[in-house]
C-alpha positions in Angstrom: -25.3 -63.1 170.4 -24.8 -65.4 167.4 -21.6 -67.5 167.3 -21.8 -67.6 163.5 -20.1 -65.0 161.4 -23.5 -64.6 159.5 -26.7 -65.8 161.1 -30.1 -65.8 159.3 -32.8 -67.0 161.7 -36.5 -67.6 160.9 -36.6 -65.0 158.1 -39.4 -64.5 155.6 -37.8 -63.2 152.4 -40.3 -61.1 150.5 -40.3 -58.6 147.6 -43.1 -56.5 146.3 -45.3 -57.7 149.2 -44.9 -61.3 148.1 -43.1 -63.8 150.3 -40.6 -65.8 148.2 -38.9 -67.9 150.9 -40.6 -68.7 154.3 -39.1 -69.1 157.7 -35.5 -69.6 156.5 -32.6 -70.3 158.9 -29.0 -70.8 157.8 -25.7 -69.1 158.3 -21.9 -69.0 157.7 -19.9 -70.3 160.7 -16.5 -68.7 160.1 -15.1 -65.7 158.3 -13.8 -66.5 154.9 -16.2 -69.3 154.2 -18.5 -69.5 151.1 -22.1 -70.4 151.0 -23.8 -71.4 147.7 -27.5 -71.0 147.3 -29.1 -73.3 144.7 -32.6 -73.4 143.4 -34.7 -73.1 140.2 -35.4 -69.7 138.6 -37.9 -67.4 140.3 -37.6 -69.2 143.7 -36.3 -66.2 145.6 -32.5 -66.6 145.5 -31.9 -63.0 144.4 -34.4 -61.7 146.9 -32.3 -63.4 149.6 -29.2 -61.5 148.4 -31.1 -58.2 148.1 -32.5 -58.6 151.7 -29.1 -59.4 153.2 -27.7 -56.3 151.4 -30.4 -54.1 152.9 -32.3 -53.4 149.7 -35.4 -55.2 151.0 -36.7 -55.2 154.6 -38.1 -58.1 156.7 -41.1 -58.4 159.0 -40.0 -61.7 160.6 -36.8 -63.1 161.9 -33.3 -61.6 162.2 -30.2 -61.2 160.0 -26.9 -60.8 162.0 -23.4 -60.2 160.7 -20.4 -60.4 163.1 -22.8 -60.4 166.0 -24.6 -57.2 165.0 -28.3 -57.2 163.9 -28.6 -55.9 160.3 -32.3 -56.6 159.8 -35.3 -57.4 162.0 -38.9 -56.3 162.3 -37.7 -53.3 164.4 -34.2 -52.6 162.9 -32.9 -52.1 159.5 -29.3 -50.9 158.9 -29.1 -48.9 155.6 -27.2 -50.7 152.8 -24.3 -48.1 152.7 -23.6 -48.9 156.4 -23.4 -52.7 156.1 -20.1 -53.1 154.4 -21.7 -55.6 152.1 -21.0 -55.8 148.4 -23.6 -57.1 146.0 -22.8 -58.0 142.4 -25.9 -58.6 140.3 -26.2 -61.1 137.5 -27.1 -58.4 135.0 -24.6 -55.8 133.8 -24.4 -53.3 136.7 -21.6 -51.2 135.3 -22.0 -47.5 134.8 -22.5 -47.0 131.0 -20.7 -43.6 130.9 -17.5 -44.9 132.6 -14.8 -47.1 131.1 -14.4 -50.6 132.5 -11.3 -49.4 134.4 -13.1 -46.5 136.0 -16.0 -48.8 136.9 -13.6 -51.2 138.7 -11.8 -48.4 140.5 -15.0 -47.4 142.2 -14.5 -50.5 144.3 -10.9 -49.5 145.1 -12.1 -46.0 146.1 -14.5 -47.5 148.6 -11.6 -49.5 150.0 -9.1 -46.6 150.3 -9.9 -46.0 154.0 -8.9 -49.5 155.0 -5.4 -49.8 156.5 -4.4 -53.0 154.8 -4.9 -53.4 151.1 -4.6 -57.1 150.5 -5.5 -57.0 146.8 -4.2 -54.6 144.2 -6.0 -53.4 141.1 -3.3 -54.9 138.9 -3.6 -58.3 140.6 -7.3 -58.5 140.3 -7.2 -57.5 136.6 -4.7 -60.3 135.9 -6.6 -62.9 137.9 -9.8 -62.2 136.0 -8.1 -61.7 132.7 -9.7 -58.4 131.8 -6.7 -56.2 131.0 -7.7 -55.9 127.3 -11.0 -54.3 128.0 -10.0 -51.7 130.6 -10.4 -48.8 128.1 -13.6 -49.9 126.7 -17.1 -48.9 127.7 -19.7 -51.4 129.0 -21.6 -51.5 125.6 -18.4 -52.5 123.8 -17.8 -55.7 125.8 -19.4 -59.1 126.1 -21.8 -60.1 128.9 -19.1 -62.4 130.3 -16.5 -59.7 130.3 -19.0 -57.3 132.0 -19.7 -60.0 134.7 -15.9 -60.3 135.4 -15.5 -56.5 135.6 -18.4 -56.3 138.1 -16.8 -59.1 140.1 -13.5 -57.2 140.1 -15.2 -54.1 141.4 -16.9 -56.0 144.2 -13.7 -57.8 145.2 -11.7 -54.6 145.4 -14.1 -53.2 148.1 -13.0 -56.1 150.3 -16.3 -56.2 152.1 -17.3 -58.0 155.3 -19.7 -60.0 153.1 -19.6 -60.4 149.3 -22.9 -61.4 147.6 -22.6 -62.7 144.1 -25.7 -63.4 141.9 -24.9 -65.9 139.2 -21.4 -64.4 138.9 -20.2 -66.7 136.1 -23.5 -67.4 134.2 -22.3 -65.5 131.1 -18.7 -66.7 131.1 -17.8 -69.0 128.2 -17.8 -72.7 129.3 -14.2 -73.2 128.1 -13.1 -70.4 130.5 -15.6 -71.0 133.3 -13.7 -73.6 135.3 -10.5 -71.6 135.2 -12.3 -68.5 136.5 -13.9 -70.7 139.3 -10.4 -71.8 140.4 -9.1 -68.3 140.4 -12.1 -67.0 142.3 -11.8 -69.7 144.9 -8.1 -68.8 145.4 -8.9 -65.1 145.8 -11.8 -65.6 148.3 -9.7 -68.0 150.3 -6.5 -65.9 150.4 -8.4 -62.7 151.3 -10.8 -64.5 153.7 -13.8 -62.8 152.0 -16.9 -64.3 153.4 -19.2 -64.9 150.4 -22.7 -66.0 149.4 -23.0 -67.1 145.8 -26.3 -67.7 144.0 -26.0 -70.2 141.2 -28.1 -72.7 139.2 -25.0 -74.8 138.5 -24.7 -77.6 141.2 -21.1 -78.4 140.1 -20.2 -74.8 140.6 -21.8 -74.8 144.0 -20.1 -78.1 145.1 -16.7 -76.7 144.1 -17.0 -73.2 145.5 -19.2 -73.7 148.6 -18.2 -74.8 152.1 -22.0 -75.2 152.5 -25.0 -75.3 150.2 -28.5 -74.2 150.8 -31.1 -75.8 148.5 -34.2 -73.6 148.0 -37.4 -75.4 146.8 -41.1 -74.8 147.3 -40.5 -71.5 149.2 -38.3 -73.0 151.8 -34.7 -74.1 152.6 -35.1 -77.8 151.8 -31.5 -78.8 152.8 -28.6 -76.9 154.3 -25.4 -79.0 154.4 -21.9 -79.4 153.0 -21.7 -80.2 149.3 -20.8 -83.9 149.8 -23.8 -84.5 152.0 -26.1 -82.6 149.7 -25.0 -84.8 146.8 -24.7 -88.2 148.5 -27.3 -87.8 151.3 -30.2 -85.7 149.8 -32.9 -85.4 152.5 -36.0 -85.4 150.3 -37.3 -86.6 147.0 -37.6 -82.9 146.0 -33.8 -82.4 146.4 -33.1 -85.6 144.4 -35.3 -84.4 141.6 -33.8 -80.9 141.6 -30.2 -82.1 141.5 -31.1 -84.7 138.8 -28.0 -86.8 139.6 -29.8 -90.2 139.7 -33.2 -91.9 139.7 -35.5 -93.4 142.3 -36.4 -97.1 141.8 -38.8 -99.3 143.7 -37.3 -101.7 146.2 -38.2 -103.9 149.2 -36.1 -104.0 152.4 -35.1 -107.6 153.0 -32.6 -107.2 155.9 -30.5 -105.0 158.1 -28.2 -104.2 155.1 -30.0 -105.3 152.0 -33.0 -104.7 149.8 -34.3 -106.2 146.6 -35.3 -104.8 143.2 -37.0 -107.1 140.8 -34.8 -106.0 137.9 -31.4 -105.7 139.6 -31.9 -108.3 142.3 -30.2 -108.0 145.7 -28.5 -104.8 146.6 -26.4 -104.5 149.8 -24.9 -101.6 151.7 -25.3 -99.3 154.7 -28.7 -97.7 155.1 -28.6 -94.0 155.9 -32.0 -94.4 157.5 -33.2 -97.8 158.6 -36.5 -99.2 157.6 -38.4 -102.3 159.0 -37.9 -105.5 157.0 -40.6 -105.7 154.3 -40.8 -102.0 153.8 -41.5 -100.8 150.3 -39.2 -97.9 149.5 -37.8 -95.7 146.7 -34.0 -96.3 146.4 -31.8 -93.5 145.1 -29.6 -94.9 142.4 -26.8 -92.5 141.2 -24.6 -93.1 138.1 -21.5 -94.2 140.1 -23.5 -96.8 142.2 -23.4 -99.5 139.6 -20.3 -101.1 138.0 -19.8 -102.2 134.4 -18.9 -105.9 134.0 -19.7 -107.7 130.7 -19.0 -111.1 132.3 -22.0 -110.6 134.5 -25.3 -112.5 133.9 -27.2 -109.2 134.6 -27.4 -107.5 131.3 -29.4 -104.4 130.4 -30.2 -102.7 127.1 -28.3 -99.5 126.2 -30.8 -96.8 125.1 -28.4 -93.8 125.2 -24.8 -92.9 125.7 -23.4 -89.5 126.6 -19.7 -88.8 126.2 -18.4 -86.4 128.8 -14.7 -86.4 127.9 -13.4 -88.2 131.0 -16.4 -90.5 131.2 -19.5 -91.9 129.5 -22.9 -91.9 131.1 -24.9 -94.9 129.7 -28.6 -95.0 130.1 -29.8 -98.6 130.5 -33.4 -99.9 130.3 -34.5 -102.7 132.6 -37.2 -105.3 131.9 -39.6 -103.0 133.8 -38.7 -100.0 131.6 -36.8 -98.2 134.3 -34.1 -96.0 132.8 -30.9 -96.3 134.9 -27.8 -94.0 134.4 -24.4 -95.7 134.8 -21.0 -93.9 135.0 -18.1 -95.6 133.1 -14.6 -94.2 132.6 -14.0 -93.1 129.0 -11.0 -95.5 128.7 -13.0 -98.6 129.3 -12.2 -101.4 126.8 -15.6 -102.2 125.3 -17.7 -99.1 124.4 -21.3 -100.1 124.0 -23.6 -98.8 121.3 -27.3 -98.1 121.6 -29.3 -101.4 121.5 -26.4 -103.5 122.8 -26.4 -105.3 126.1 -24.4 -103.9 129.0 -23.3 -106.0 131.9 -23.8 -104.9 135.6 -21.4 -106.3 138.2 -22.9 -108.6 140.8 -23.2 -108.6 143.8 -24.4 -105.0 143.8 -23.0 -103.1 146.7 -23.7 -99.4 147.4 -21.7 -97.7 150.1 -24.5 -95.6 151.5 -28.1 -96.6 150.7 -30.5 -93.6 150.5 -34.2 -94.5 150.5 -37.5 -92.6 150.8 
């Protein structure tokens, strides 16, 4: 019997006879935790949710929930007997029902449960949808429809909640607030959740664990901090797009050399023999701004992010390096100006491939 609340072991996820994700193994350790699945469009993320919900069968591996096998080659529990709720990305509301009636379907499914931890009024307030309750699905925006579907799913208080891009249509200005509210709801009710998203920041905020799906397989399964700071492959680095890989040569136990930046010191996550030619992951926060430095690079782009700038600097070898700077820094550099990099360069954890 699995010790994890949800255990997916050696499963091939397929739809329409085509295998989308091969030999996948991951799980959720404790009730109430959230797993976020990240990956490009068409990679099979939705197929994973459909299979866990029982809408697709498997010919290999097992899916267990609370120690009970839901899916295997020999067994397949019907969707209505799994106590799993799946909210699709697209509008899944019944068109002939008002929003309120659509949401109350979730409450009706929950009426047999002894303890109702979440009331209809509470969920309406938390998701800010009181003004659309008397409207029909065709009269509301895509973002409002997503929130209504989410409300319906939450009211069922399932053993496992599956959300497919639940906030993709929510306005950016409101998205972060909804993320905070959603996280509070899931935590308070201890609703175990899997969220499919293309937004890594959303995944890092909501997820206790993240699964990165690339090239038909689970490339990395880890907590968000490790996925960001310790990506385990070049493919994950390229997918997350949070830094660049630059050529370097290992010169010692805690140092390497790049011909444009010079000596870089820090702790290697994986050790390489002295003299090894490697690709060093350089993330925007790894380098520090210092105009007194004798290492100056040309500014080719500057992105204002509100709380910070991301400068893109060009080296003598035409490498384009992103550097994070707080938006209140004294000297804001324009394109074509020189930008100083603090020396000596120290990176807390050196990730190389």
